[in-house]
DSSP file (Angstrom, degrees, kcal/mol; ACC not computed):
  #  RESIDUE AA STRUCTURE BP1 BP2  ACC     N-H-->O    O-->H-N    N-H-->O    O-->H-N    TCO  KAPPA ALPHA  PHI   PSI    X-CA   Y-CA   Z-CA
    1    1 A M              0   0    0      0, 0.0     2,-0.1     0, 0.0     0, 0.0   0.000 360.0 360.0 360.0 130.1  -12.3   46.0   88.3
    2    2 A P        -     0   0    0      0, 0.0     2,-0.6     0, 0.0     0, 0.0  -0.367 360.0-107.9 -74.3 154.2  -14.4   48.8   89.7
    3    3 A T        -     0   0    0      1,-0.2     3,-0.1    -2,-0.1     0, 0.0  -0.736  30.6-173.8 -83.8 126.9  -13.5   52.5   89.3
    4    4 A L        -     0   0    0     -2,-0.6     2,-0.3     1,-0.3    -1,-0.2   0.774  62.3 -16.0 -93.8 -31.5  -12.2   54.0   92.6
    5    5 A T        -     0   0    0     19,-0.1     2,-0.3     2,-0.0    -1,-0.3  -0.972  52.9-163.1-161.5 167.6  -11.8   57.6   91.5
    6    6 A G        +     0   0    0     -2,-0.3     2,-0.3    -3,-0.1    -3,-0.0  -0.967  13.2 168.7-156.6 153.2  -11.6   59.9   88.6
    7    7 A F        -     0   0    0     -2,-0.3     2,-0.3    14,-0.0    14,-0.0  -0.990  23.2-130.1-161.5 160.2  -10.4   63.4   88.1
    8    8 A S        -     0   0    0     -2,-0.3     2,-0.4     2,-0.0    -2,-0.0  -0.847  15.4-145.8-114.8 153.6   -9.5   66.1   85.5
    9    9 A V        -     0   0    0     -2,-0.3     2,-1.4    44,-0.1     3,-0.1  -0.978  16.3-133.1-127.5 134.3   -6.5   68.3   85.2
   10   10 A D     >  -     0   0    0     -2,-0.4     4,-1.4     1,-0.2     5,-0.1  -0.718  29.4-172.6 -76.9  89.8   -6.3   71.9   83.9
   11   11 A Q  T  4 S+     0   0    0     -2,-1.4    -1,-0.2     1,-0.2     6,-0.2   0.876  79.2  49.1 -63.9 -40.0   -3.2   71.1   81.7
   12   12 A V  T >4 S+     0   0    0      1,-0.2     3,-0.8     2,-0.2    -1,-0.2   0.918 113.8  46.7 -67.2 -41.2   -2.6   74.7   80.7
   13   13 A G  T 34 S+     0   0    0      1,-0.2    -1,-0.2    -3,-0.0    -2,-0.2   0.703 121.9  36.1 -72.0 -20.7   -2.9   75.9   84.2
   14   14 A H  T >< S+     0   0    0     -4,-1.4     3,-2.2    -3,-0.1    -1,-0.2   0.031  80.1 159.3-121.7  24.9   -0.6   73.1   85.5
   15   15 A R  T <  S+     0   0    0     -3,-0.8     3,-0.1     1,-0.3    -3,-0.1  -0.307  73.5   6.7 -56.0 124.9    1.9   72.9   82.5
   16   16 A G  T 3  S+     0   0    0      1,-0.3     2,-0.3    -2,-0.0    -1,-0.3   0.529 109.8 109.2  79.8   9.3    5.2   71.3   83.6
   17   17 A Q  S <  S-     0   0    0     -3,-2.2     2,-0.3    -6,-0.2    -1,-0.3  -0.790  70.2-116.0-114.7 155.7    3.9   70.4   87.0
   18   18 A W        -     0   0    0     -2,-0.3     2,-0.4    -3,-0.1    39,-0.1  -0.712  29.6-154.5 -80.9 145.3    3.0   67.2   88.9
   19   19 A V        -     0   0    0     -2,-0.3     2,-0.3   -10,-0.0   -10,-0.0  -0.990  10.3-132.3-125.5 125.6   -0.7   67.1   89.9
   20   20 A A        -     0   0    0     -2,-0.4     3,-0.1     1,-0.0    -2,-0.0  -0.547  17.5-149.1 -74.9 133.1   -1.9   65.0   92.8
   21   21 A S        -     0   0    0     -2,-0.3     2,-0.1     1,-0.1     3,-0.1  -0.486  38.2 -78.3 -91.2 172.4   -5.0   62.8   92.3
   22   22 A P        -     0   0    0      0, 0.0     2,-0.2     0, 0.0    -1,-0.1  -0.432  55.2-107.4 -64.2 147.9   -7.4   61.9   95.1
   23   23 A A        -     0   0    0     -3,-0.1     2,-0.3    -2,-0.1    -3,-0.0  -0.537  38.6-166.5 -74.3 140.6   -6.0   59.2   97.4
   24   24 A V        -     0   0    0     -2,-0.2     2,-0.6    -3,-0.1   -19,-0.1  -0.961  17.9-129.4-132.0 150.6   -7.6   55.8   97.0
   25   25 A Q        -     0   0    0     -2,-0.3     2,-0.6   -21,-0.1    -2,-0.0  -0.876  19.1-162.3-101.6 123.8   -7.5   52.7   99.3
   26   26 A I        +     0   0    0     -2,-0.6     3,-0.1     1,-0.1     5,-0.1  -0.921  15.2 171.8-109.9 120.0   -6.6   49.5   97.5
   27   27 A T  S    S+     0   0    0     -2,-0.6    -1,-0.1     1,-0.1    -2,-0.0   0.631  71.5  54.7-103.9 -17.0   -7.5   46.3   99.4
   28   28 A D  S    S-     0   0    0      2,-0.2    -1,-0.1     0, 0.0     3,-0.1   0.293 106.4-112.3-104.4   9.4   -6.8   43.5   96.8
   29   29 A G  S    S+     0   0    0      1,-0.2     2,-0.4    -3,-0.1    -2,-0.0   0.653  80.0 114.2  74.4  11.8   -3.2   44.4   96.0
   30   30 A V        -     0   0    0      2,-0.0     2,-0.4     0, 0.0    -2,-0.2  -0.975  38.5-179.5-123.1 127.9   -3.9   45.5   92.4
   31   31 A F        +     0   0    0     -2,-0.4     2,-0.4    -3,-0.1    -5,-0.0  -0.994   4.7 170.8-123.0 135.5   -3.6   48.9   90.9
   32   32 A A        -     0   0    0     -2,-0.4     2,-0.4     2,-0.0    -2,-0.0  -0.999  14.4-157.5-138.7 142.5   -4.4   49.8   87.3
   33   33 A G        -     0   0    0     -2,-0.4     2,-0.5    24,-0.0    -2,-0.0  -0.942   0.8-159.1-121.3 142.4   -4.6   53.3   85.9
   34   34 A K        -     0   0    0     -2,-0.4     2,-0.4     2,-0.0    -2,-0.0  -0.977   9.8-162.7-124.2 125.4   -6.5   54.4   82.7
   35   35 A L        -     0   0    0     -2,-0.5     2,-0.5     2,-0.0    19,-0.1  -0.819   6.2-152.0-104.8 140.8   -5.6   57.6   80.9
   36   36 A H        -     0   0    0     -2,-0.4     2,-1.1    17,-0.1    -2,-0.0  -0.959   3.5-155.5-112.5 128.4   -7.7   59.5   78.4
   37   37 A D        +     0   0    0     -2,-0.5    -2,-0.0     1,-0.1    15,-0.0  -0.672  51.2 123.7-102.6  81.0   -6.0   61.5   75.8
   38   38 A R        +     0   0    0     -2,-1.1    -1,-0.1     2,-0.0    14,-0.1  -0.318  35.0 170.7-129.9  51.3   -8.7   64.0   75.1
   39   39 A G        -     0   0    0     12,-0.6     2,-0.6     1,-0.1    14,-0.1  -0.333  31.7-129.6 -65.0 146.6   -6.9   67.2   75.7
   40   40 A K        -     0   0    0     12,-0.1    10,-0.2     1,-0.1    12,-0.1  -0.873  18.4-170.2-103.7 119.2   -8.6   70.4   74.7
   41   41 A D        +     0   0    0     -2,-0.6     7,-1.7     8,-0.1     8,-0.8   0.153  63.8  43.8 -99.3  22.5   -6.4   72.6   72.6
   42   42 A W  E     +A   47   0A   0      5,-0.3     2,-0.2     6,-0.2     5,-0.2  -0.996  51.2 174.3-154.9 156.6   -8.5   75.7   72.6
   43   43 A N  E >   -A   46   0A   0      3,-1.9     3,-1.8    -2,-0.3    -2,-0.0  -0.780  60.2 -68.4-144.9-166.7  -10.7   78.0   74.8
   44   44 A S  T 3  S+     0   0    0      1,-0.3     3,-0.1    -2,-0.2    -2,-0.0   0.697 131.2  53.9 -65.4 -20.2  -12.6   81.2   74.4
   45   45 A S  T 3  S-     0   0    0      1,-0.3     2,-0.3     0, 0.0    -1,-0.3   0.524 118.0-104.4 -90.0  -7.2   -9.2   83.2   74.0
   46   46 A G  E <  S+A   43   0A   0     -3,-1.8    -3,-1.9     0, 0.0    -1,-0.3  -0.827  72.3   6.6 118.9-159.7   -7.9   80.9   71.2
   47   47 A A  E     -A   42   0A   0     -2,-0.3    -5,-0.3    -5,-0.2    -6,-0.1  -0.298  43.3-179.9 -66.9 141.0   -5.4   78.1   71.0
   48   48 A T        -     0   0    0     -7,-1.7    -6,-0.2     2,-0.0    -1,-0.1   0.461  35.9-131.9-114.9  -7.4   -3.8   76.8   74.2
   49   49 A D        +     0   0    0     -8,-0.8     2,-0.9     1,-0.2     3,-0.2   0.770  60.4 139.3  57.9  29.3   -1.5   74.2   72.7
   50   50 A A        +     0   0    0    -10,-0.2    -1,-0.2     1,-0.2    -8,-0.1  -0.709  12.1 149.2-100.2  77.7   -2.7   71.6   75.3
   51   51 A H        +     0   0    0     -2,-0.9   -12,-0.6   -10,-0.1     2,-0.4   0.778  53.9  58.9 -86.5 -27.4   -3.0   68.7   72.9
   52   52 A H        -     0   0    0     -3,-0.2   -12,-0.1   -14,-0.1   -15,-0.1  -0.873  62.6-155.2-109.1 137.7   -2.2   65.8   75.3
   53   53 A A  S    S+     0   0    0     -2,-0.4     2,-0.3     1,-0.2   -44,-0.1   0.661  79.5  13.3 -80.7 -14.7   -4.2   65.1   78.4
   54   54 A V        +     0   0    0      1,-0.1    -1,-0.2   -19,-0.1     3,-0.1  -0.989  47.7 177.2-157.5 154.7   -1.4   63.4   80.2
   55   55 A D        +     0   0    0      1,-0.5     2,-0.3    -2,-0.3    -1,-0.1   0.669  69.9   5.6-123.1 -57.0    2.3   62.9   80.0
   56   56 A A        -     0   0    0      2,-0.0    -1,-0.5     0, 0.0     2,-0.4  -0.931  57.1-154.5-134.5 156.3    3.7   60.9   82.9
   57   57 A V        -     0   0    0     -2,-0.3     2,-0.4    -3,-0.1   -24,-0.0  -0.997   6.7-173.0-135.3 138.3    2.2   59.0   85.8
   58   58 A R        -     0   0    0     -2,-0.4     2,-0.4     2,-0.0    -2,-0.0  -0.998   5.2-163.8-131.0 131.0    3.7   58.2   89.2
   59   59 A A        -     0   0    0     -2,-0.4     2,-0.4     2,-0.0    -2,-0.0  -0.938   3.3-164.0-114.8 138.7    2.0   55.9   91.9
   60   60 A E        -     0   0    0     -2,-0.4     2,-0.4     2,-0.0    -2,-0.0  -0.990   6.6-160.5-121.7 130.0    3.1   55.9   95.5
   61   61 A C        +     0   0    0     -2,-0.4     2,-0.3     2,-0.0    -2,-0.0  -0.875  11.3 175.5-110.5 142.8    2.1   53.1   97.9
   62   62 A S              0   0    0     -2,-0.4    -2,-0.0     1,-0.0     0, 0.0  -0.977 360.0 360.0-140.9 156.1    2.1   53.1  101.6
   63   63 A A              0   0    0     -2,-0.3    -1,-0.0     0, 0.0    -2,-0.0   0.446 360.0 360.0 -90.7 360.0    1.0   50.6  104.3
């Protein structure tokens, strides 16, 4: 299955919020999501406590 899109989320800047991904068109009726847990828990100011790269995922489909 080819990759249709990819994006990153500033977890600290969007803590507790839903973040929209780019819209993709699916033509074969199959959707699969792949999540990477490589959160960065520090920056130049110190610890950010952003240990997880993702928490929940929601997909919405329309015709």
